[in-house]
C-alpha positions in Angstrom: -21.3 -2.5 -4.5 -20.4 -5.6 -4.6 -21.3 -7.5 -1.2 -19.0 -5.2 1.3 -15.3 -6.9 2.4 -13.9 -4.3 4.4 -15.6 -1.2 5.8 -14.3 1.4 7.4 -16.2 3.7 9.4 -14.6 7.0 10.1 -11.0 6.1 11.4 -8.8 8.4 13.2 -5.3 6.8 13.5 -2.0 8.5 15.5 1.2 7.6 14.8 4.0 8.6 17.6 1.2 10.8 19.2 0.4 13.0 16.2 -2.9 11.9 15.0 -2.2 11.3 10.4 -5.8 10.1 9.1 -9.2 12.2 10.2 -12.4 10.8 9.9 -12.0 8.4 7.2 -14.5 6.0 5.3 -14.2 3.5 2.9 -15.8 0.4 1.2 -14.5 -2.2 -0.6 -16.3 -4.9 -2.1 -15.1 -8.8 -2.8 -13.9 -8.9 -6.2 -13.4 -5.0 -6.7 -10.1 -2.8 -7.2 -9.8 0.7 -5.6 -6.5 2.7 -6.4 -5.8 5.4 -3.6 -3.7 8.4 -4.4 -2.6 12.0 -3.8 0.6 14.0 -2.8 3.7 12.2 -0.8 2.5 12.9 3.4 -1.3 12.6 2.5 -1.2 9.8 5.2 -1.6 6.6 2.0 0.8 4.5 3.3 -0.5 5.0 6.8 -3.6 3.7 5.8 -2.0 0.7 4.5 -0.2 -0.1 7.4 -3.4 0.4 9.5 -5.6 -1.6 7.7 -2.7 -4.5 8.2 -2.3 -4.1 12.1 1.3 -2.9 12.4 1.2 -1.5 16.2 2.9 1.7 15.3 -0.7 2.6 14.2 -2.8 3.5 16.9 -6.6 3.5 15.8 -8.4 6.0 18.3 -11.8 6.6 16.5 -14.2 4.6 14.5 -14.3 1.1 13.5 -12.6 -1.3 10.7 -15.1 -4.3 9.8 -13.6 -7.3 7.4 -16.1 -9.6 6.5 -18.4 -8.0 8.7 -16.6 -8.3 11.7 -14.5 -5.7 14.4 -11.0 -6.5 13.2 -9.7 -3.0 15.0 -7.9 -4.7 17.7 -6.9 -7.6 16.4 -3.0 -8.5 15.1 -1.0 -8.4 12.2 -1.0 -12.5 12.1 -4.7 -12.4 13.0 -5.7 -10.2 9.9 -3.2 -12.4 7.9 -5.2 -15.2 8.4 -8.6 -14.1 7.5 -6.7 -12.9 4.2 -5.4 -9.4 4.5 -1.9 -8.9 2.3 0.1 -6.2 2.4 2.8 -5.6 0.4 5.6 -3.1 0.8 7.9 -0.3 0.1 11.0 -1.2 0.6 10.9 -5.3 1.4 12.8 -6.8 3.9 16.0 -9.1 3.4 15.6 -12.4 5.3 19.0 -13.8 5.8 18.8 -17.8 6.6 15.0 -18.1 5.2 14.5 -19.2 1.5 11.5 -17.4 -0.4 10.7 -20.5 -1.3 10.6 -21.6 2.5 9.1 -18.3 3.3 6.1 -18.8 0.7 5.4 -22.3 2.3 5.5 -21.3 5.8 3.5 -18.4 5.1 0.4 -20.7 3.2 0.6 -23.0 6.2 0.5 -20.4 9.0 -2.5 -18.7 7.0 -4.3 -21.7 6.0 -3.7 -23.9 8.8 -3.1 -26.5 6.7 0.0 -28.5 5.5 1.3 -27.8 2.5 1.5 -30.9 -0.5 5.2 -30.1 -2.1 4.7 -31.2 -5.1 1.5 -29.3 -5.4 3.1 -26.2 -4.0 6.5 -26.2 -6.1 4.4 -26.9 -9.4 2.5 -23.6 -8.3 5.4 -21.8 -7.2 7.5 -22.6 -11.0 4.1 -21.6 -12.2 3.7 -18.2 -10.7 7.3 -17.2 -11.4 6.9 -17.9 -15.3 4.1 -15.0 -14.8 6.3 -12.8 -13.1 9.9 -13.6 -15.3 11.6 -14.6 -12.1 14.3 -17.3 -12.7 13.2 -20.3 -11.0 17.0 -20.4 -8.6 15.9 -17.2 -6.7 13.2 -19.7 -4.8 16.3 -21.0 -3.1 18.0 -18.0 -2.8 17.6 -16.2 0.8 14.6 -13.8 1.1 15.3 -10.2 -1.0 18.6 -10.6 0.2 21.2 -9.3 -3.2 17.7 -9.2 -4.7 17.6 -6.1 -6.9 14.8 -3.4 -6.0 12.8 -5.0 -9.4 13.3 -8.8 -8.3 11.9 -7.4 -4.6 9.2 -6.0 -6.3 8.2 -9.1 -7.7 8.8 -11.8 -5.2 6.1 -9.5 -3.3 3.8 -10.3 -5.7 5.0 -13.4 -5.8 3.9 -14.4 -2.8 0.6 -12.5 -3.8 0.1 -15.1 -6.2 1.1 -18.0 -3.8 -1.1 -16.7 -0.8 -4.3 -15.6 -2.9 -5.7 -13.3 -0.2 -9.1 -11.6 0.0 -7.8 -8.3 0.0 -4.3 -7.3 -1.4 -3.1 -4.0 -0.2 -0.3 -3.0 -2.3 2.0 0.0 -1.2 3.9 1.7 -4.1 4.5 -1.6 -5.8 6.0 0.1 -8.6 8.2 2.5 -6.9 11.6 2.5 -7.9 11.1 0.3 -11.2 11.6 0.8 -14.8 9.6 0.2 -17.6 10.2 -3.2 -17.9 9.7 -4.2 -14.0 6.7 -1.9 -14.0 4.9 -3.7 -16.6 5.9 -7.4 -15.4 4.5 -6.4 -12.1 1.8 -5.1 -13.7 1.1 -8.2 -15.2 1.4 -10.2 -11.9 -1.7 -8.2 -10.1 -3.3 -8.6 -13.6 -3.1 -12.5 -13.0 -3.8 -11.8 -9.6 -7.3 -10.3 -10.5 -8.3 -12.7 -13.3 -7.3 -16.0 -11.3 -7.8 -15.3 -7.7 -10.6 -12.7 -7.9 -9.4 -10.7 -4.6 -10.1 -6.9 -3.8 -7.4 -4.9 -4.4 -6.0 -1.6 -2.9 -3.3 -0.1 -5.2 -1.3 3.0 -3.2 0.6 4.3 -5.5 1.9 8.2 -6.7 2.4 6.5 -11.1 -0.5 5.2 -12.9 2.1 2.8 -15.1 1.4 -0.3 -13.1 -2.6 0.6 -13.9 -2.8 0.6 -17.2 -3.4 -2.8 -17.8 -5.9 -3.4 -14.9 -9.3 -2.8 -14.1 -9.9 -0.4 -12.1 -13.4 0.4 -10.1 -13.0 3.2 -8.0 -10.0 5.8 -7.2 -9.6 8.2 -4.1 -7.6 11.4 -3.7 -6.3 11.3 0.2 -5.2 14.6 0.7 -3.2 15.2 4.3 -5.1 12.1 6.0 -8.6 13.0 3.9 -10.4 11.3 1.6 -11.0 13.9 -0.4 -12.6 12.6 -3.6 -13.9 9.3 -4.9 -14.5 8.5 -8.8 -14.3 5.8 -11.3 -11.4 4.5 -13.4 -11.6 7.5 -15.6 -10.2 9.6 -12.3 -6.2 8.1 -12.8 -6.3 9.4 -16.4 -7.3 12.6 -15.2 -5.2 12.8 -12.3 -2.5 11.7 -14.4 -3.2 14.8 -17.1 -3.9 17.3 -14.4 -2.0 16.3 -11.3 -4.2 16.4 -7.3 -4.5 20.1 -7.3 -7.8 20.4 -8.4 -8.8 18.1 -5.9 -6.7 20.0 -2.9 -9.4 22.0 -0.9 -9.1 25.5 -0.1 -9.1 25.3 3.3 -5.6 22.8 3.2 -4.2 25.1 0.4 -4.8 28.2 2.9 -3.4 26.8 5.7 -0.1 25.2 3.8 0.2 29.1 2.4 -0.1 30.0 6.4 2.3 27.4 7.4 5.0 28.8 4.9 4.6 32.4 5.6 5.1 31.4 9.6 8.4 29.4 8.2 9.6 31.8 6.2 8.8 34.8 8.9 10.9 32.6 11.4 13.6 32.2 9.0 14.2 35.8 8.9 13.8 36.0 12.5 16.1 33.6 13.1 18.8 35.4 10.6 18.2 38.5 12.3 18.7 37.1 15.8 21.8 35.4 14.7 23.4 38.7 12.8 22.7 40.4 15.9 24.6 38.0 18.0 27.9 37.7 15.9 28.0 41.4 15.7 27.2 42.1 12.1 24.3 44.5 12.7 
């Protein structure tokens, strides 16, 4: 493995008092691309928000090391300045702030240096060309009135301009048609080749991965990383799904939960019928 950029050491994470992630350990080396997959509700997005420092996601055990330093107690803005970037499933709209102004301000905040306007605009135009974005979008309010595809392109545009050490892409391909996925994938590929930063791609689909080099693939189930393999694991999951990776004890617990829910529903129906006098 390349030099460790990110190291998760047996982390537990609570959200609204409920433990979502359990004893998660993961290492990402400099320049590596990791993919995190799993069924709905597995905790994949929770991991992304935890890494970015969202205060609603409480680290209750373990450590998060970035560049060898413990960042578990740092705020999201401090982590951004260290070089961590998170794209969102549903990017927010920000009226009154243009896309260009937002990116320029973000670069200044992260780098702590004044951005030279001419060089910035040239780089912005080049990045927008990679994503086949109309340059007029740079002057529009951030994500306001953007289609789903344009919002996701806006996120990848920020990625290309900010050049983070670690980019966490949280289901960037969700809700996109084939052409939009291909364009977004091209932007991520550009980040791999030109920036050389590390990637953690959280996804249900494999379409965005088709043109990317993947070093490691992780499967998360019920807040646990249950399997890790190389890039070929993506094709296996695409063909067979996640069933083979779900531990038997998890399947048994889900079966018991479904039986308990069915029994409760039947009891409630009996009580309702009894109270209405139909029994």
